[in-house]
BAMITOR-516727 format. One record per residue (C-alpha): x, y, z. Coordinates in steps of 0.1 Angstrom, whole numbers, plus 2048, in hexadecimal, padded with zeros to 3 digits. Example, Ala and Ser with C-alpha at 12.3 -4.5 7.8 and 13.67 -1.06 7.14 Angstrom:
87B7D384E8897F5847
//
This chain:
80080080081A81980A8308107ED8138137D58098347E382D8417E182F8367BD80D8467B58178677C58388667B182586279180E87F79A82B8957A283E88C78381E89176F8198B477E83D8BD77883B8B075581B8C274F82A8E275C8478DF7458308D972781A8F773283990D73584590271382490970382092C71384293970983D9396E381B9496E882A9666FC84596A6E282C96C6C58189866D883699C6DE8409986BA81E9A26AE81D9C06C583F9CB6B88359C76948159DB69B8299F76AA8419F868D8249F9674813A15687833A29689839A24664817A30659812A4D672817A6F661820A8F675803AA26657EAAB16677FBAC16857ECAC46A77F5AE46BB7E7AF46DA7CCB0E6D37D9B316D87FDB276DB81AB386C981DB1A6B27F9B1D6A87FEB426A081CB3A68C809B206787EBB366727DCB2F6507D0B4D63C7C3B4461A7A3B4760478EB3761F79EB4563E79FB6C63E7ADB8565779BBA46647A2BC56527B5BD36707CBBB56777EFBC367C801BAE696824BBB69181FBE068B821BDF66683EBC7664849BA3665849B8F68686BB8F697870B6A68F865B6E66B87DB8B66789AB77675892B5965F891B716418B3B7E6498C1B5B64D8B2B5062C8BFB6D6188E2B686278E1B4361E8D5B4B5FB8F1B645F590AB4B6028FCB325E8902B4B5CD8DEB565C58D4B785B98BDB825D68B8BA55E48B7BB1608894BC0606874BAC60684FBB3603842BAA626824BB663A807BC46267EABD66367C6BCF62B7C3BEF6187E4BEA6057DABC75FB7B9BD55EE7CBBED5D87E1BD15CA7C4BB95C57AEBD45B47CBBDB59C7CDBB75927A7BB558D7A8BD45777C4BC75627BCBA2560799B9C56C78EB8D58D794B685847B8B6E57A7BDB865987B1B6B5B07CCB535A47E9B6A5AB7DEB835C57CAB805E57ABB945EC7AEBAD6087ABB9B6297B6B7A61A7DBB826157F5B6F62980BB8E6277F4B9E6417FFB8465B822B9265E82FB6E659834B7063384AB8261A853B835F5878B805EC885B995D38A3B965BC8C0BAF5BF8B1BC35A3890BC75B5879BAE5A2869B905B2883B755B8884B5959E863B6558F855B5257286EB3657588BB4E56E8A2B3C587897B1758B8B6B0E59F8AEB295B888AB1F5BA894AFB5C18AEB065DB892B185EE87CAFA5ED898AE45FB8A8AFC614890B16621885AFF63D8A7B0364E89CB27656879B1D66086AB2863F857B1762384FB205FF82AB2660581CB205E282EB035D2827AFC5AD816ADA5B1800AE45D07EBAFF5C17CBAEC5C67D2AEC5EB7E0B0F5EF7C8B205D77E4B345C67FBB315A981FB285AF834B435BF859B3B5C285FB5B5D6844B595F1851B4D61283EB4563184CB4165583FB2266785CB1A67E877B00679865AE1685846AE766F85CAF2651870AD2653850ABC652840AD063785FACE622865AA9628842A9F61E83DABB60481EAC961380BAEA611804AFC6317E0AF262D7E9ACD62C800AD064A7E6AE26607C8AD06527B7AF06477A2AF46287B2B0560A7AAB0A5E6794B255D777EB3E5E875DB335F773EB3E5E4732B50602747B6261C730B53637742B32631764B40639775B3865A788B566677AEB4E66A7AFB5C68D795B446997A8B2768B7C6B2D6A07BAB3F6BF79BB2C6C779DB096B77A9AF569A78AAE16A0793ABD6A87B7AC269B7C1AD66BA7C9ACB6DD7BCAE26F9
//
């Protein structure tokens, strides 16, 4: 009896141990597969995640810097944030860009066309309409209140002889250099040739916009318009002004669900 019981107990113990070994062996591969799947999932997510449309805090300096003014996002007539000039950071970026362009051998001037007041833009626009008609004017000039120049964050480069820089494809090498290098100064070419549907304007090699170095790097890397980077609507004017979203509301209040609060 005792011998039999001892043998029986031994069998049970051996069975439990053996079972435990089998269980442990079975569980290990399962754990490994799960970890591998999780790792693959993270890699896939990382590879497909794009850093745009950007999310910024409402009312922040970054939101102000990324403010979109276009044919659907106007400014009030009296908007003049930098006393008739460029923002300090835009001015610094402009100087850095011009110095870099001169060092690269390009025929760029020291003066630019920067801030434009509402009334001045109206004079320019009315002149285009008188000479070319409204449809043509809308492709090359902003209506008053819809000009990015009024933000104090944009400027037009000029050649050393006073004309618009690289206008009409006169210096394709310089235009390409700007596309490739302006981001280093926190600037972008605002109206690229192949993004007119998004921006609403014909290509302007000379029109630079300050967005900050981080944003400029992403916009350049992915070849985006500012509209695409911020998730704002672009293109042509709305049929009714009532459909417009004021630019100041977009950055100071909310970018809708694109902004964190």
